[in-house]
Backbone as a chain_set.jsonl record, in Angstrom:
{"seq": "MSDPTAMQRGARTLTYGQRLLLRRIGRRAAAWVRAGRRDDLDGLAAVLGCLLRAAVLAAGAYGAWLLIRRWPAVLWLAVPLWCWAAIRAIPQETAERPSEGDEESSEPAPDAEQAPALPTLQDVREAVSRVGTPHAHLAVLAEALGTTTDRVREVLAEHHIPVEPVRMRGRGTSTGVKAGHFPAPAAAPEPVVAAGQPANNNTNNTRVESHAGGAHITVTPARQEAH", "coords": {"N": [[122.228, -69.775, 256.558], [119.346, -71.33, 257.022], [117.425, -70.393, 260.224], [117.189, -72.789, 262.801], [115.757, -72.743, 265.242], [113.393, -70.721, 264.796], [112.251, -72.307, 262.77], [111.313, -73.91, 263.869], [109.224, -72.584, 265.584], [107.542, -72.106, 264.025], [106.471, -74.65, 262.815], [104.961, -75.289, 264.854], [103.366, -73.214, 264.997], [101.912, -73.533, 262.971], [101.17, -75.99, 263.127], [99.008, -75.704, 265.759], [97.672, -74.097, 263.864], [96.268, -75.634, 262.264], [94.625, -77.388, 263.834], [93.162, -75.868, 265.057], [91.542, -74.948, 262.545], [90.69, -77.628, 261.905], [88.835, -77.792, 264.227], [87.166, -76.22, 263.965], [85.764, -77.179, 261.223], [84.842, -78.968, 261.786], [83.091, -78.184, 263.997], [81.477, -76.39, 262.395], [80.239, -78.395, 260.486], [78.8, -80.053, 261.971], [76.764, -78.789, 262.951], [75.491, -78.011, 261.049], [74.628, -79.985, 259.848], [73.14, -80.929, 262.039], [70.77, -78.809, 261.882], [69.214, -79.632, 259.802], [66.801, -81.159, 260.975], [63.72, -81.678, 261.392], [61.496, -79.898, 263.73], [58.976, -80.185, 263.537], [57.737, -82.559, 262.833], [57.566, -86.104, 263.613], [59.731, -88.84, 264.867], [61.446, -91.085, 261.978], [61.143, -89.157, 260.059], [61.715, -86.783, 261.193], [64.507, -86.568, 261.17], [65.478, -87.53, 258.906], [65.985, -85.045, 257.346], [69.217, -84.453, 258.837], [69.765, -86.737, 258.149], [70.4, -86.808, 255.435], [72.005, -84.503, 255.06], [74.29, -85.925, 256.128], [74.498, -87.794, 254.214], [75.781, -86.076, 252.435], [77.809, -84.616, 253.358], [79.429, -87.016, 253.395], [79.851, -87.904, 250.738], [80.975, -85.713, 249.445], [83.409, -85.667, 251.072], [84.425, -88.212, 250.322], [84.825, -87.707, 247.497], [86.575, -86.003, 247.101], [88.571, -87.289, 248.123], [88.862, -88.964, 246.084], [89.315, -87.464, 244.179], [92.109, -86.804, 244.525], [93.478, -88.706, 244.012], [93.135, -89.862, 242.091], [94.498, -87.866, 240.177], [97.094, -86.575, 241.583], [98.681, -84.332, 241.252], [96.913, -82.427, 242.14], [97.671, -81.491, 245.05], [99.426, -80.439, 244.831], [98.07, -77.56, 244.706], [96.483, -77.811, 246.514], [97.615, -78.378, 249.167], [99.025, -75.87, 249.638], [96.773, -73.99, 250.115], [95.317, -75.035, 252.118], [97.382, -74.777, 254.261], [97.422, -72.186, 254.387], [94.889, -71.476, 255.164], [95.072, -72.548, 257.768], [96.463, -70.973, 258.616], [95.319, -68.585, 258.953], [93.344, -69.15, 260.52], [94.216, -68.711, 262.866], [94.052, -66.725, 265.491], [95.263, -62.8, 265.356], [96.925, -61.684, 267.25], [97.964, -64.218, 268.906], [99.287, -65.373, 266.594], [101.772, -63.918, 266.653], [102.84, -64.666, 268.5], [104.569, -66.387, 269.18], [106.624, -65.591, 267.701], [108.431, -63.744, 270.071], [108.408, -64.562, 272.085], [111.166, -67.365, 274.336], [112.576, -70.309, 273.242], [111.014, -72.459, 274.937], [108.528, -71.144, 275.578], [106.966, -70.746, 273.172], [104.879, -71.886, 271.755], [102.14, -71.288, 271.009], [99.175, -70.258, 273.382], [96.036, -72.824, 273.146], [93.59, -71.182, 274.794], [94.441, -68.894, 273.94], [93.17, -66.67, 272.761], [90.722, -64.104, 273.307], [88.49, -64.145, 275.43], [84.831, -64.302, 275.061], [82.138, -61.629, 275.977], [80.386, -62.874, 278.806], [76.94, -63.593, 278.671], [74.209, -62.598, 281.284], [71.432, -64.441, 282.976], [69.007, -63.182, 282.492], [69.819, -61.402, 280.615], [69.617, -62.947, 278.492], [67.041, -64.018, 278.204], [65.565, -61.549, 277.438], [66.423, -61.005, 274.686], [65.565, -63.249, 273.441], [62.753, -62.441, 273.603], [62.971, -60.332, 272.437], [64.141, -61.185, 269.713], [63.172, -63.948, 269.251], [60.349, -66.09, 267.693], [58.166, -67.881, 268.795], [60.616, -68.908, 269.459], [64.11, -69.057, 270.014], [67.001, -69.022, 267.338], [70.372, -70.462, 268.669], [72.4, -69.344, 267.25], [71.384, -66.459, 266.455], [70.515, -65.544, 268.862], [73.402, -65.113, 270.082], [74.488, -63.576, 268.569], [72.637, -61.127, 268.633], [73.348, -60.424, 271.212], [76.088, -59.938, 271.486], [78.238, -61.949, 271.494], [79.137, -65.097, 271.414], [78.194, -68.324, 270.103], [78.883, -70.321, 272.178], [79.123, -69.3, 274.495], [76.385, -68.021, 275.219], [75.343, -71.158, 275.309], [76.598, -72.117, 277.463], [75.455, -70.159, 279.767], [73.182, -71.075, 279.415], [73.011, -73.564, 280.507], [74.088, -73.683, 282.641], [71.303, -72.906, 284.337], [70.027, -74.99, 283.628], [68.349, -75.141, 281.097], [67.16, -76.326, 278.381], [68.743, -77.022, 275.231], [67.293, -77.559, 272.497], [66.879, -78.315, 268.413], [64.547, -75.825, 266.993], [62.29, -74.051, 265.648], [62.441, -70.814, 263.423], [60.655, -68.241, 262.08], [61.091, -67.664, 258.905], [63.802, -68.526, 259.003], [64.128, -71.23, 259.159], [65.206, -74.64, 261.018], [67.06, -74.814, 263.51], [69.643, -75.155, 265.815], [68.657, -74.454, 269.088], [66.868, -71.997, 271.548], [63.898, -72.444, 273.329], [60.753, -70.264, 274.097], [59.434, -71.005, 276.46], [60.711, -72.644, 277.921], [62.251, -70.857, 279.907], [62.681, -69.575, 283.041], [59.929, -68.177, 285.068], [60.394, -64.393, 285.879], [61.768, -63.239, 288.639], [58.933, -62.231, 291.171], [58.804, -59.389, 292.312], [59.843, -57.614, 295.393], [57.988, -57.236, 298.437], [56.527, -53.827, 299.66], [58.901, -52.95, 302.313], [57.505, -52.647, 305.932], [58.484, -50.123, 307.756], [60.198, -50.106, 311.078], [58.302, -49.316, 314.157], [55.869, -48.068, 312.612], [52.486, -47.641, 311.277], [51.049, -50.986, 309.774], [48.675, -50.424, 308.592], [47.021, -49.442, 306.09], [44.231, -48.653, 305.516], [41.403, -46.875, 304.777], [39.365, -47.291, 306.767], [37.668, -47.282, 310.149], [39.26, -47.698, 311.408], [41.271, -47.946, 314.763], [44.687, -46.819, 315.44], [47.662, -47.589, 316.875], [50.702, -46.523, 318.077], [54.229, -46.106, 318.916], [56.783, -43.95, 319.475], [59.961, -42.543, 320.501], [59.744, -43.587, 323.079], [56.905, -42.194, 324.013], [53.594, -42.289, 323.539], [51.443, -42.964, 321.415], [48.37, -42.055, 320.239], [46.348, -42.79, 317.321], [43.222, -41.942, 315.852], [41.487, -42.509, 313.106], [39.424, -39.773, 311.92], [35.753, -39.997, 311.422], [33.809, -40.575, 308.84], [31.045, -38.58, 307.804], [27.171, -39.297, 306.495], [25.825, -37.723, 303.762]], "CA": [[121.352, -70.675, 256.73], [118.235, -70.782, 258.292], [117.577, -70.508, 261.824], [115.787, -73.814, 263.14], [114.416, -71.946, 266.211], [112.329, -70.385, 263.731], [111.699, -73.142, 262.27], [110.137, -74.655, 264.698], [108.341, -71.981, 265.954], [106.925, -71.559, 262.293], [105.896, -75.171, 262.697], [104.517, -75.496, 265.803], [102.194, -72.166, 264.934], [101.251, -73.994, 261.947], [100.108, -77.001, 263.56], [97.835, -74.784, 266.346], [96.555, -73.523, 263.067], [95.571, -76.549, 261.77], [93.838, -77.969, 264.892], [91.728, -74.814, 265.191], [90.939, -75.11, 261.345], [90.033, -78.557, 262.106], [87.994, -77.91, 265.089], [86.192, -74.851, 263.208], [85.645, -77.348, 260.198], [83.974, -79.909, 262.495], [81.822, -77.437, 264.207], [80.038, -76.204, 261.523], [79.779, -79.333, 259.996], [78.012, -80.689, 262.743], [75.793, -77.386, 263.235], [75.149, -77.567, 259.307], [73.825, -81.508, 259.887], [71.846, -80.849, 262.879], [69.958, -78.436, 261.428], [68.395, -80.636, 259.293], [66.141, -81.941, 261.624], [62.543, -81.065, 262.032], [60.732, -80.166, 264.764], [57.63, -80.63, 263.307], [57.407, -83.799, 262.574], [58.143, -86.938, 264.507], [60.387, -90.55, 264.142], [62.344, -90.824, 261.05], [61.0, -88.072, 259.714], [62.069, -85.559, 261.514], [65.775, -86.756, 261.223], [65.606, -87.547, 257.734], [67.317, -84.492, 256.768], [70.376, -84.584, 259.155], [70.758, -88.164, 257.129], [70.869, -86.161, 254.175], [72.834, -83.783, 255.242], [75.349, -86.07, 256.633], [75.329, -88.512, 253.392], [76.335, -84.952, 251.458], [78.965, -84.003, 253.489], [80.476, -88.052, 253.386], [80.176, -88.176, 249.386], [82.581, -84.496, 249.725], [85.111, -86.077, 251.251], [85.141, -89.38, 249.667], [84.753, -87.554, 245.826], [88.153, -85.269, 247.198], [89.985, -88.409, 248.025], [88.789, -89.745, 244.41], [90.195, -86.768, 243.141], [93.628, -86.792, 244.217], [93.934, -90.199, 243.778], [93.434, -89.842, 240.52], [95.369, -86.491, 240.08], [98.041, -86.596, 242.848], [99.139, -83.125, 241.25], [96.19, -81.585, 242.653], [97.978, -81.515, 245.77], [100.277, -78.858, 245.09], [97.395, -76.759, 244.717], [95.372, -77.794, 247.504], [98.346, -78.11, 250.37], [99.211, -74.151, 250.312], [95.709, -73.349, 250.321], [95.17, -75.765, 253.488], [98.513, -73.969, 255.228], [97.122, -70.372, 254.094], [93.875, -71.414, 255.801], [95.506, -72.977, 259.269], [97.272, -69.346, 259.661], [93.914, -67.46, 258.978], [92.254, -69.543, 261.377], [95.084, -68.421, 264.229], [93.942, -65.033, 265.935], [96.51, -62.104, 264.804], [98.061, -61.82, 268.479], [98.556, -65.576, 269.017], [100.271, -66.07, 265.346], [102.814, -63.009, 266.519], [103.731, -64.716, 270.327], [106.075, -67.112, 269.263], [108.66, -64.684, 267.67], [107.735, -62.536, 271.381], [109.249, -65.319, 273.619], [111.837, -67.955, 274.435], [112.132, -71.533, 272.411], [110.24, -73.2, 275.872], [107.103, -70.908, 275.603], [107.179, -70.207, 271.905], [104.14, -72.356, 271.108], [100.979, -70.945, 271.635], [98.365, -71.265, 273.886], [94.904, -72.859, 272.745], [92.943, -70.426, 275.394], [94.946, -67.326, 273.788], [91.831, -65.977, 271.89], [90.187, -62.978, 273.855], [87.12, -64.957, 275.904], [83.918, -63.085, 274.868], [81.485, -61.524, 277.462], [79.227, -63.609, 279.174], [75.857, -62.765, 279.588], [73.697, -63.205, 282.02], [70.194, -65.276, 282.389], [68.235, -61.816, 282.24], [70.361, -60.356, 279.135], [69.097, -64.153, 277.279], [65.634, -64.029, 278.488], [65.194, -60.623, 276.671], [66.91, -61.373, 273.912], [64.946, -64.466, 273.228], [61.772, -61.947, 273.418], [63.056, -59.717, 270.923], [64.344, -61.557, 268.39], [62.161, -65.137, 269.24], [59.283, -66.054, 267.044], [58.763, -67.145, 269.917], [62.076, -69.62, 269.594], [65.469, -68.401, 268.549], [68.326, -70.133, 267.676], [71.596, -69.913, 269.385], [73.302, -68.156, 266.243], [70.677, -65.215, 266.11], [71.149, -65.029, 270.195], [74.419, -64.549, 270.291], [74.655, -62.175, 267.472], [71.845, -60.347, 269.265], [74.029, -60.136, 272.18], [77.504, -59.356, 270.691], [79.057, -62.984, 272.241], [79.149, -66.44, 270.871], [77.115, -69.604, 270.987], [79.219, -70.794, 273.827], [78.787, -68.605, 276.14], [74.958, -68.848, 275.256], [75.033, -72.256, 276.168], [77.049, -71.879, 279.023], [74.369, -69.663, 280.316], [71.798, -72.132, 279.368], [73.531, -75.052, 280.771], [74.45, -73.13, 283.985], [70.585, -73.032, 284.458], [69.086, -76.203, 283.095], [67.242, -74.647, 279.84], [67.645, -77.135, 277.405], [68.934, -76.946, 274.189], [67.112, -78.385, 271.075], [65.998, -78.121, 267.46], [63.77, -75.069, 267.182], [62.075, -73.442, 263.998], [62.354, -69.755, 263.939], [60.04, -68.192, 261.027], [62.094, -66.82, 257.991], [65.359, -69.358, 259.032], [64.048, -72.681, 259.195], [65.143, -75.368, 262.301], [68.421, -75.001, 263.887], [69.683, -75.565, 267.394], [68.085, -73.123, 269.831], [66.061, -72.574, 272.701], [62.329, -72.482, 273.732], [60.775, -69.396, 275.19], [58.509, -71.239, 277.712], [61.625, -73.566, 279.282], [63.279, -69.994, 280.455], [61.851, -69.59, 284.379], [59.374, -66.713, 284.914], [61.422, -63.498, 286.097], [60.955, -62.954, 289.939], [58.717, -61.148, 291.653], [59.576, -57.671, 293.042], [59.589, -57.64, 296.96], [56.627, -55.897, 299.031], [57.591, -53.064, 300.827], [59.021, -53.195, 303.769], [57.184, -51.025, 306.754], [59.651, -49.372, 309.145], [59.573, -50.166, 312.696], [57.324, -48.154, 314.501], [54.754, -47.772, 311.62], [51.397, -48.78, 310.989], [51.207, -51.132, 308.153], [47.299, -50.554, 308.495], [47.075, -48.122, 305.135], [43.003, -48.514, 304.705], [40.489, -45.967, 305.154], [38.267, -47.595, 307.587], [37.774, -46.36, 311.135], [40.572, -49.045, 312.674], [42.232, -47.425, 315.688], [46.021, -47.145, 315.462], [48.588, -47.268, 317.819], [52.288, -46.69, 317.462], [55.381, -45.773, 319.835], [57.816, -43.284, 318.695], [60.768, -41.94, 321.118], [58.952, -43.758, 324.237], [55.821, -41.909, 323.519], [52.615, -43.274, 323.421], [50.515, -41.907, 320.452], [46.837, -42.778, 319.796], [45.401, -42.116, 316.224], [41.678, -42.344, 315.46], [40.899, -41.347, 312.059], [38.348, -38.819, 311.561], [34.878, -40.273, 311.394], [33.288, -39.837, 307.783], [29.703, -38.521, 307.982], [27.095, -39.326, 305.195], [24.998, -36.228, 303.774]], "C": [[120.42, -70.5, 258.009], [117.824, -71.042, 259.704], [116.419, -71.371, 262.212], [114.893, -73.534, 264.362], [113.018, -71.488, 265.657], [111.114, -71.234, 263.303], [110.321, -73.847, 263.075], [109.092, -74.301, 265.419], [107.245, -72.132, 264.941], [105.996, -73.366, 262.596], [104.792, -75.918, 263.475], [103.067, -74.522, 265.885], [101.312, -72.95, 263.902], [100.276, -75.192, 262.113], [99.103, -76.728, 264.237], [97.009, -74.23, 265.242], [95.861, -74.842, 262.572], [94.65, -77.111, 262.661], [92.741, -76.907, 264.911], [91.297, -74.715, 263.885], [89.866, -76.449, 261.616], [89.073, -78.381, 263.061], [86.667, -77.042, 264.721], [85.259, -76.0, 262.215], [84.216, -78.31, 260.954], [82.586, -79.419, 263.144], [80.772, -77.427, 263.152], [79.607, -77.57, 260.669], [78.313, -79.942, 260.393], [76.75, -80.008, 262.998], [74.82, -77.886, 262.073], [73.801, -79.275, 259.581], [72.845, -81.455, 260.775], [70.573, -80.035, 262.221], [69.069, -78.54, 260.428], [67.493, -81.358, 259.672], [65.185, -80.658, 261.764], [61.641, -81.202, 263.001], [59.001, -80.687, 265.024], [57.453, -81.817, 262.967], [58.043, -85.203, 263.718], [58.747, -88.1, 263.886], [61.18, -90.595, 262.726], [62.344, -89.571, 260.103], [61.343, -86.817, 259.938], [63.551, -85.522, 261.598], [66.323, -87.014, 259.969], [66.581, -86.507, 257.155], [68.6, -84.212, 257.178], [70.837, -86.184, 258.305], [71.473, -87.758, 255.645], [71.626, -85.641, 254.028], [74.552, -84.462, 255.629], [76.007, -87.094, 255.297], [75.832, -87.692, 252.344], [77.538, -85.125, 251.77], [79.919, -85.865, 253.222], [81.109, -88.195, 251.721], [81.027, -87.079, 249.36], [83.564, -85.3, 249.733], [85.205, -87.525, 250.462], [85.395, -88.657, 247.554], [86.293, -86.82, 246.08], [88.859, -86.202, 247.271], [90.118, -89.201, 246.704], [89.731, -88.777, 243.647], [91.884, -86.668, 243.239], [93.917, -87.671, 244.012], [94.214, -90.112, 242.31], [94.275, -88.776, 240.244], [96.05, -85.99, 241.108], [98.583, -84.575, 242.664], [98.083, -82.099, 241.793], [96.732, -81.211, 244.273], [99.109, -80.377, 245.932], [99.661, -77.698, 244.744], [97.005, -76.668, 246.451], [96.018, -77.845, 248.969], [98.737, -76.711, 250.745], [97.932, -73.423, 250.694], [95.299, -73.858, 252.013], [96.37, -74.876, 254.471], [97.635, -72.598, 255.266], [95.306, -70.311, 255.006], [94.247, -71.453, 257.295], [96.053, -71.466, 259.302], [96.505, -68.562, 259.327], [93.552, -67.617, 259.758], [93.425, -69.234, 262.947], [94.714, -66.393, 264.707], [95.382, -64.368, 265.602], [97.348, -61.928, 266.398], [98.597, -63.37, 268.972], [99.466, -65.571, 268.2], [101.339, -65.395, 265.571], [103.496, -63.778, 267.782], [104.757, -65.331, 269.931], [107.411, -66.203, 268.649], [108.806, -64.02, 268.772], [109.129, -63.46, 272.249], [110.069, -66.298, 273.283], [111.421, -69.517, 273.527], [110.564, -71.881, 273.76], [108.874, -72.561, 275.844], [106.669, -70.178, 274.279], [105.751, -71.105, 271.313], [102.72, -71.714, 271.796], [99.901, -71.4, 271.745], [97.216, -71.551, 273.011], [94.082, -71.782, 273.65], [93.752, -69.321, 274.861], [94.054, -66.117, 273.325], [91.109, -64.947, 273.6], [88.51, -63.813, 274.255], [85.738, -63.684, 275.441], [82.777, -62.9, 276.114], [80.231, -62.788, 277.425], [77.982, -63.23, 279.545], [75.007, -63.431, 280.494], [72.018, -63.827, 282.003], [69.228, -64.422, 281.773], [68.449, -61.592, 280.476], [69.847, -61.834, 278.063], [67.962, -64.32, 277.432], [65.31, -62.73, 277.348], [65.765, -60.637, 275.405], [66.317, -62.491, 273.256], [63.486, -63.499, 273.165], [61.591, -60.852, 272.425], [62.951, -60.001, 269.82], [63.825, -63.166, 267.943], [61.049, -65.082, 268.329], [58.204, -67.288, 267.028], [60.189, -67.99, 270.233], [63.192, -68.9, 269.173], [66.453, -69.438, 268.482], [69.771, -69.408, 267.98], [72.246, -68.798, 268.485], [72.588, -66.829, 266.997], [70.796, -64.519, 267.448], [72.393, -64.431, 270.686], [74.644, -63.202, 269.21], [73.856, -61.074, 268.098], [73.116, -59.67, 270.691], [75.347, -59.836, 272.622], [78.356, -60.706, 271.29], [78.943, -63.858, 271.309], [78.449, -67.547, 271.367], [77.202, -70.347, 271.986], [79.151, -70.691, 274.525], [77.023, -68.681, 275.822], [74.903, -69.602, 275.931], [75.703, -72.446, 277.317], [76.31, -71.05, 280.106], [73.164, -71.007, 280.843], [71.889, -73.064, 279.879], [73.14, -74.773, 282.461], [72.429, -73.077, 284.884], [69.29, -73.831, 283.996], [68.006, -75.972, 282.164], [67.882, -75.519, 279.131], [67.77, -76.454, 275.999], [68.467, -77.81, 273.334], [66.854, -77.745, 269.819], [65.23, -77.149, 267.475], [63.465, -74.301, 265.882], [61.784, -71.812, 264.645], [61.689, -69.04, 262.374], [61.073, -67.645, 260.153], [63.481, -67.742, 258.094], [65.407, -70.389, 259.437], [64.506, -73.062, 260.466], [66.289, -75.084, 261.982], [68.459, -75.177, 265.203], [69.535, -74.306, 267.887], [67.218, -73.549, 270.951], [64.539, -72.094, 272.318], [61.798, -71.38, 274.632], [60.273, -69.684, 276.334], [59.686, -71.897, 278.712], [61.96, -72.095, 280.095], [61.94, -69.812, 281.773], [60.964, -67.951, 284.133], [60.236, -65.701, 285.625], [60.883, -63.284, 287.718], [60.428, -61.934, 290.23], [59.41, -59.852, 292.601], [58.857, -57.78, 294.138], [58.818, -56.832, 297.452], [57.607, -55.045, 299.265], [57.45, -53.338, 301.803], [58.575, -52.118, 305.093], [58.188, -51.053, 307.762], [59.132, -49.962, 310.327], [59.092, -49.225, 313.452], [56.585, -47.185, 313.928], [53.437, -48.571, 311.548], [51.283, -49.362, 309.77], [49.375, -51.279, 307.999], [47.503, -49.069, 307.299], [45.499, -47.882, 304.37], [42.549, -47.194, 305.224], [39.328, -46.318, 305.96], [38.747, -46.71, 308.968], [38.981, -46.966, 311.937], [41.449, -47.895, 313.677], [43.701, -47.788, 315.192], [46.45, -46.495, 316.303], [50.026, -47.154, 317.748], [53.191, -45.726, 318.701], [56.26, -45.233, 319.259], [58.687, -42.277, 319.72], [60.258, -42.227, 322.701], [57.886, -43.056, 324.602], [54.531, -42.331, 323.57], [51.228, -42.477, 322.648], [49.379, -42.933, 320.267], [46.471, -42.132, 318.588], [44.023, -42.508, 315.837], [41.162, -41.494, 314.619], [39.498, -40.436, 312.027], [36.984, -39.547, 311.132], [34.031, -39.644, 310.048], [31.79, -39.658, 308.227], [28.734, -38.526, 306.501], [25.998, -38.453, 305.271], [23.628, -36.902, 302.994]], "O": [[120.477, -70.005, 259.135], [118.035, -72.164, 260.164], [115.22, -71.11, 262.122], [113.73, -73.898, 264.536], [111.887, -71.824, 266.009], [109.887, -71.139, 263.347], [109.127, -74.111, 262.941], [108.223, -75.049, 265.868], [106.07, -72.277, 265.278], [104.77, -73.258, 262.575], [104.007, -76.777, 263.073], [102.039, -74.801, 266.503], [100.088, -72.977, 264.023], [99.176, -75.418, 261.609], [98.055, -77.215, 263.814], [95.842, -73.898, 265.45], [94.631, -74.811, 262.6], [93.606, -77.385, 262.068], [91.546, -77.175, 264.781], [90.197, -74.172, 263.99], [88.638, -76.394, 261.567], [88.083, -79.004, 262.678], [85.506, -77.189, 265.103], [84.041, -75.853, 262.316], [83.016, -78.275, 260.681], [81.457, -79.89, 263.003], [79.725, -78.056, 262.996], [78.458, -77.593, 260.228], [77.287, -80.201, 259.763], [75.733, -80.654, 263.247], [73.614, -78.101, 262.202], [72.58, -79.39, 259.475], [71.722, -81.861, 260.476], [69.49, -80.599, 262.069], [68.233, -77.674, 260.171], [67.158, -82.282, 258.931], [65.384, -79.47, 262.02], [61.035, -82.246, 263.244], [58.273, -81.166, 265.893], [56.246, -81.835, 262.721], [58.962, -85.009, 264.513], [58.504, -88.446, 262.73], [61.62, -89.45, 262.614], [63.326, -89.102, 259.527], [61.312, -85.893, 259.125], [64.013, -84.489, 262.083], [67.521, -86.798, 259.787], [67.656, -86.79, 256.627], [69.36, -83.763, 256.32], [71.964, -86.566, 257.99], [72.474, -88.126, 255.03], [72.311, -85.856, 253.029], [75.625, -83.87, 255.509], [77.204, -87.309, 255.109], [76.311, -88.247, 251.355], [78.381, -85.601, 251.01], [81.091, -85.793, 252.853], [82.269, -88.462, 251.408], [82.178, -87.491, 249.213], [84.363, -85.627, 248.855], [86.313, -87.803, 250.003], [86.037, -89.215, 246.663], [87.17, -87.08, 245.256], [89.873, -86.209, 246.573], [91.079, -89.862, 246.31], [90.595, -89.055, 242.815], [92.683, -86.507, 242.317], [95.094, -87.643, 243.652], [95.23, -90.26, 241.631], [95.28, -89.396, 239.894], [95.649, -84.936, 241.601], [98.772, -83.784, 243.588], [98.437, -80.923, 241.874], [95.925, -80.431, 244.78], [99.478, -79.701, 246.892], [100.374, -76.737, 244.455], [97.191, -75.781, 247.284], [95.336, -77.492, 249.932], [98.797, -76.347, 251.919], [97.931, -72.44, 251.436], [95.04, -73.063, 252.916], [95.929, -74.341, 255.488], [97.267, -72.118, 256.338], [94.729, -69.276, 255.34], [93.844, -70.566, 258.047], [95.902, -70.901, 260.385], [97.001, -67.436, 259.354], [93.156, -66.617, 260.358], [93.103, -69.734, 264.025], [95.1, -65.311, 264.266], [96.427, -65.018, 265.552], [98.561, -62.14, 266.386], [99.744, -63.474, 269.408], [100.599, -65.73, 268.654], [102.282, -65.836, 264.914], [104.664, -63.503, 268.053], [105.878, -64.936, 270.251], [108.601, -66.143, 268.957], [109.749, -63.28, 268.496], [110.215, -63.157, 272.742], [110.091, -66.518, 272.072], [110.269, -69.816, 273.215], [109.392, -71.598, 273.512], [107.946, -73.337, 276.074], [106.069, -69.105, 274.332], [105.606, -70.868, 270.114], [102.436, -71.747, 272.993], [99.364, -72.29, 271.085], [97.097, -70.772, 272.065], [93.645, -71.099, 272.724], [93.698, -68.465, 275.745], [94.244, -64.915, 273.511], [91.179, -65.365, 274.755], [87.605, -63.978, 273.436], [85.827, -62.46, 275.54], [82.553, -63.742, 276.984], [79.546, -63.328, 276.557], [77.797, -62.606, 280.59], [74.987, -64.66, 280.565], [71.39, -63.641, 280.961], [68.651, -64.732, 280.73], [67.668, -61.604, 279.524], [69.747, -61.625, 276.854], [67.566, -65.035, 276.512], [64.743, -63.1, 276.32], [65.148, -59.714, 274.873], [66.834, -62.609, 272.146], [62.827, -64.078, 272.301], [60.589, -60.505, 271.8], [62.179, -59.554, 268.972], [63.939, -63.63, 266.808], [60.678, -63.932, 268.092], [57.574, -67.709, 266.058], [60.818, -67.691, 271.248], [63.246, -68.229, 268.143], [66.694, -70.381, 269.234], [70.175, -68.284, 267.682], [72.547, -67.661, 268.849], [73.12, -66.259, 267.949], [71.07, -63.321, 267.522], [72.482, -63.499, 271.486], [74.954, -62.032, 269.434], [74.426, -59.982, 268.108], [73.495, -58.507, 270.83], [75.708, -59.554, 273.764], [79.466, -60.303, 271.637], [78.608, -63.414, 270.211], [78.137, -67.797, 272.531], [76.317, -70.917, 272.624], [79.083, -71.5, 275.451], [76.465, -69.628, 276.377], [74.548, -69.403, 277.093], [75.127, -73.07, 278.208], [76.565, -71.268, 281.291], [72.663, -71.519, 281.844], [70.867, -73.75, 279.894], [72.336, -75.322, 283.214], [72.43, -73.241, 286.104], [68.095, -73.535, 283.973], [66.893, -76.474, 282.321], [69.112, -75.573, 279.172], [67.059, -75.511, 275.65], [69.061, -78.884, 273.243], [66.57, -76.552, 269.926], [64.669, -77.418, 268.537], [64.379, -73.965, 265.13], [61.244, -71.505, 265.707], [62.362, -69.388, 261.403], [62.018, -67.112, 260.735], [64.258, -67.613, 257.148], [66.392, -70.806, 260.047], [64.405, -72.174, 261.313], [66.757, -75.014, 260.846], [67.41, -75.356, 265.822], [70.028, -73.278, 267.425], [66.874, -74.673, 271.316], [64.154, -71.534, 271.292], [62.19, -71.355, 275.798], [60.458, -68.931, 277.291], [59.684, -71.767, 279.936], [61.888, -72.345, 281.298], [60.723, -69.88, 281.598], [61.219, -67.003, 283.391], [61.126, -66.35, 286.173], [59.68, -63.181, 287.956], [60.869, -60.828, 289.916], [60.375, -59.72, 293.354], [57.642, -57.975, 294.17], [58.816, -55.673, 297.038], [58.834, -55.132, 299.209], [56.467, -53.812, 302.373], [59.126, -51.032, 305.269], [58.566, -52.006, 308.443], [57.961, -50.257, 310.567], [59.625, -48.123, 313.319], [56.463, -46.006, 314.262], [53.303, -49.784, 311.705], [51.355, -48.693, 308.739], [48.883, -52.19, 307.333], [47.988, -47.979, 307.6], [45.298, -47.316, 303.296], [43.224, -46.511, 305.995], [38.307, -45.641, 305.835], [39.647, -45.876, 309.06], [39.441, -46.564, 313.006], [42.219, -47.082, 313.165], [43.932, -48.857, 314.628], [46.131, -45.365, 316.67], [50.496, -48.096, 317.11], [52.692, -44.743, 319.248], [56.764, -45.904, 318.359], [58.193, -41.155, 319.839], [60.318, -41.312, 323.522], [57.712, -43.208, 325.811], [54.778, -43.514, 323.806], [50.367, -41.729, 323.111], [49.413, -44.16, 320.176], [46.25, -40.923, 318.659], [43.9, -43.673, 315.458], [40.64, -40.393, 314.794], [38.474, -41.089, 312.228], [37.203, -39.813, 309.95], [33.623, -38.482, 310.068], [31.298, -40.511, 308.966], [29.184, -37.981, 305.494], [25.303, -38.272, 306.271], [22.653, -36.196, 302.739]]}, "num_chains": 1, "name": "protein.A"}
């Protein structure tokens, strides 16, 4: 007889994988639709590409529904492929976790994936200067920084830098940032003059006085004579 506990763990794992797969498909579809926006146009012409891409996705979904309705036997192939894709969407360490714990803690946690590194604002600024033309797509920045677009968005949101459709040469238009929206780097602090040291470093004949160890010292620069 099959183990009911193992079957429950498998069902939870499959359900979790389907949630991940649906979330991933939704994010990629939304990003693909947003990439159709033209930032060099205004009004309806700017979003016409987005509308056309959304119509393509809707037509594809409707066509799949008609196909299944006309030939239900297609589900014998579609369902196993969907389950396989759902399992593939789960990180390996997460997929193995249900069989290692007890029944109460067997459901994989959504946050089990290892969080990628969070870059600093300076890291993002330097990446934009390297790969930007002059603007940069979030996907390109994430690849250059070795992280994900969500982490790049997190840094930009923290520093109130807008994310919008931008155009990169050779890559078209997609969600990204403009180089001009980054704040200027902080200026280097001026050197601090130590206590008891003169702040005047010019070469004129100014009289300079300082106190060291209680002694009163007077320094008068030598006068230069004209020849």
